[in-house]
N, C-alpha and C positions, 0 to 999 in steps of 0.2 A: 800020809805025806812023809817023805824023808825028813829027818830032823833038820830044822832050820835054825841057824844062828843069827840073831839080830843084835846089832851093836852100832854105836856111832861110827860113821864112815870117815875116812881120811879124805883130804882134798882130791887125791888121785882116784880113790874109789867112788866118790860121789860124782866125779866127772862122768862116770858111766851113766848115772841117772840123768845128768844133763843131756847126754846123747839120746837116752830113751825119750826124754821130753821133746827133743827136737823131732824124733821119729813120730811122735804123736801129733805133730803140728803145732806145738806150743811156742815155738820160735823164741827160745831163751836168748838173753843178751850174751855177747861173747865174753864179757868180763864180769858176769854176775857172781860167780861162786865165792870169790874172796870176800866181797861185801856181804853176801848172805851169811857166810860163816862168822863174820864179825858180830852178827846179831846174836847168835847162840851157837858156839862151836860144838856143843853136844846135841844139837837139835836136828841133825841130819843122819837118819838111820837107814841102814840097808840090811836086807836079809840075804844070807848066804847058805847055799846047799852044796856040800862038798867043795867049799871055798869058792864057789861060783856065785856072783851076784844074781839074785832072782827078783828082788823087790826093793822099793824105796819109799820113804816118806820124810817130809820135813815137818818138824813140830817145834817151832821156834818160840821160846819163852821170852816175853817182854815184861819188864818190871816184876812186880810181885804177884800179879793175879790175872795176866792175860797171855794167850798164846795163839799162834796162827798156824794152820795146817796146809801143806801143799806137797807137790811132788809125789802124790800117792799113785805109784805105778807098779804094776807087776809085769815082768817080762812076758811077752805074748805066749811063749811056749809053756809057761808055768801058771797061766790063768786057770782057775778052777781047781788048783792043787791045795788050796788052803794058805798059800803064801801071802795072799792079800789080807786075809783076816788076821793072820799072825802079826804082820807088821802094823796093821791098824791098831790092834790091841796094845802093842808095845808103844806106839806113838801116843795113844790116849793115856797110858801110864806116865809117860814123860810130862804130860800136861795135866796130870791129876790135880784137882782142886782149883783149876783156873777156868775162867771164861775162855772160850775158844771160837775163833772165826775161821772161815774157809770160803774160797771161791770155787764152786764145783760146777761141772757141766749140769745143765738143767735136767737132763734125763736121769741124773743120779740123786735128785732131791729126795725121793722116797727112801732110798737107802740111808741117806744122811739123817733123815727124820727118825729112823729107827734107832739111831745113836744119840738122839736128843737134840739135834740141830733144828733150828727154826728159821724160816726164810725171813730176811730183813729187807731184801730188795734185789735188783739185778744190776749188773754192770755190763755195759755194751762196748765191745771193741769196734772202733772205727778205724779204717785203714785206707790209704790212698796217697797219691802224690799231692802234697798240700799246695794250695794257692799261697802266693807270697803277698803279705800285706805291705803296701808302700809306707803307710804311717799308722801303725796300730794304736797310737795314743796311749791311754792308760793313766795319764796324769802322774806318773811316778818315774823314778830312776830305775832302769833295768841294767844290772851289771853282773859280772862273775862273782861267785862266792869267794870270800877271803877267810883265812883262818880266824881272824878277829870277829867274824860274823857267827861263828858256830854256836856260842852260848845263846844268842838271840834267835838264831835259826832253829835250834833244837826246841826252844821254848815255843816257837810258833808251830813247829811240827807237832808238838805234844797236844796242842789244842785241836788237831785234826786226826788224831790217832788214839786208840784206847789206852795206850800206855807209853811210858818213856822208852825211846829207842835211840838214845844218844850215840851209842857206838856205831850203829848202822848208819845214821844220818851223817855223821862225820866222815865215814868211809865213802858213802854214796855221793856226797856233794864235793868232797875234796880228795879225789882218788889219786893214787901215785902216778908218776909219769908212765906213759905207755898204755894206760887204761882208757878205753874208748867210751868215755862218759863225760858229759858237760852239764853243769848246773848254772842257773841264773837266779838272781835274787831281785825282788822288787822292793824298793825302799820309798816310802812316802812319809813326809814330815818327820824324817829321822827314824822311822820305825819299819820293821819288816811288814810288808803288805802282801807277800806271796813269794813262792819259789817253785822252781820246776827243774827237772833233770831229763836229759835225752841220752839214750845209749844205743850203741851199735848192736844189732841183733843178727841172727843167722840170715834173716831176710829183712832188709831195711832197718828202720829205727823205731824205738818206742819212747814215748814221753811218759814219765811217771816218777814221782808224783807231779801233779800240777795243782797246787793249792793257792788260792788267792782270795783277797777280801771281797772282790766283785768281778763281774764278767769282763769289764774293760781291762783290768789288771791281768786277768787270766789270758786274755787275747794278746796283750803286749808280751807277756812271758812266752806264750806259744810261738809268736812270731820270732822272738829273739832266739829261741831254741831251734826253730826250723832253719834259721839263717846259718846255723853252724854245720848243716849237712849239704850234700850235693843237691843241685836243683831238681834232678830227675829221680831222687830217691823216695821210696815210700816211707810213710810214718804211721804208727798206730797210736791211738789214744783211747784208754779204757775209762769211759765215763759212767758215773752212777746214773741209771735210768731216771731217777727221781730228780736229778739236777737238770731241768729243762735248758738252762743257759749253757751248760756244758755240752749237751747234745746239739744245741744250735751252733755253738762254736765249732764243733767238729764238722757239721754240715756246711757252714759257711766256708770252711777251709777246704772243702772238696773231698772230705773223707766219707766213706760209706760204711754202714754196719756190716760186719762179717760174722760175728757170733756173739753170744752173751753167756754170762755165768750167773749162778745163783749165789749171792752173798748170804751166808747163813751163820748163825751163832748158836753155840751151846752155852747156856747161862744167859745172863741179862744182856739184852741188846744195848750196846754203848751209845746208841743214838748220836752218831757223828754228825757234825754240821755239814750236811751234804751240799748246801748252797755255796759252800766255799771249797768243795772238793770237785775240781774239774777233771782230774785224772787220778786214778788210784795208783799207788806205787808199783805194785805188781800183783799178779794173781797168785804168786807163790808165797809172798811174805805179807800181804795185806796192804 
């Protein structure tokens, strides 16, 4: 293989990887990149041959001991050239010594196992034009996120994710003007009882995360988020297969399964509270 140069990508450079992801049918959010980079500015690598981008991987470091892998793509005309293995190895070095998670296509499970990853469960993407709930209930207040909520919100998020990701959560839930992303907070008895975010994607919208103390609160958050989008728009929700209440919520909303991913970890399984995870944040960042 011609010598490949692998290095952290600029925003403009990694936007090429976003286009590759769109071409693979991954349907990225229109405003994802700035929030993704807030999580780990050095965690978005690209491979270049003769100054032309040929491969990508995101290897985002969270806290002191966790990382998440995504955007593992080789340009179609460079597949089989060794560009994939080269950027994979560079990504693993960036996450050296950490527990690592990924959401991979099921067909690639055996390849990930060879690198030490173990299946923890599956996530199912449900998509469709959602039914609107007249009165979802939930027994709590549902409102927009405020800057004064961030400390409590990031603490709540921490109980649903393997590491602290304060910078990402702040950017994700309180985006700057013009960013097509909305978040809602559930408050019960003065405490955070759930939150969710909806964002505009290449096709339709995605909800993620959707974390809640129980199914009623999750359904109320889902309904509030859906109400922010046009009535005929499609929405996707990525549910852990092992959370039966989440799968049922998607079905009641009129969404149908379209594909699934294998959630795998290298190192200890963090054993997340799946009964409170009704929608994962993203297949790229965990």
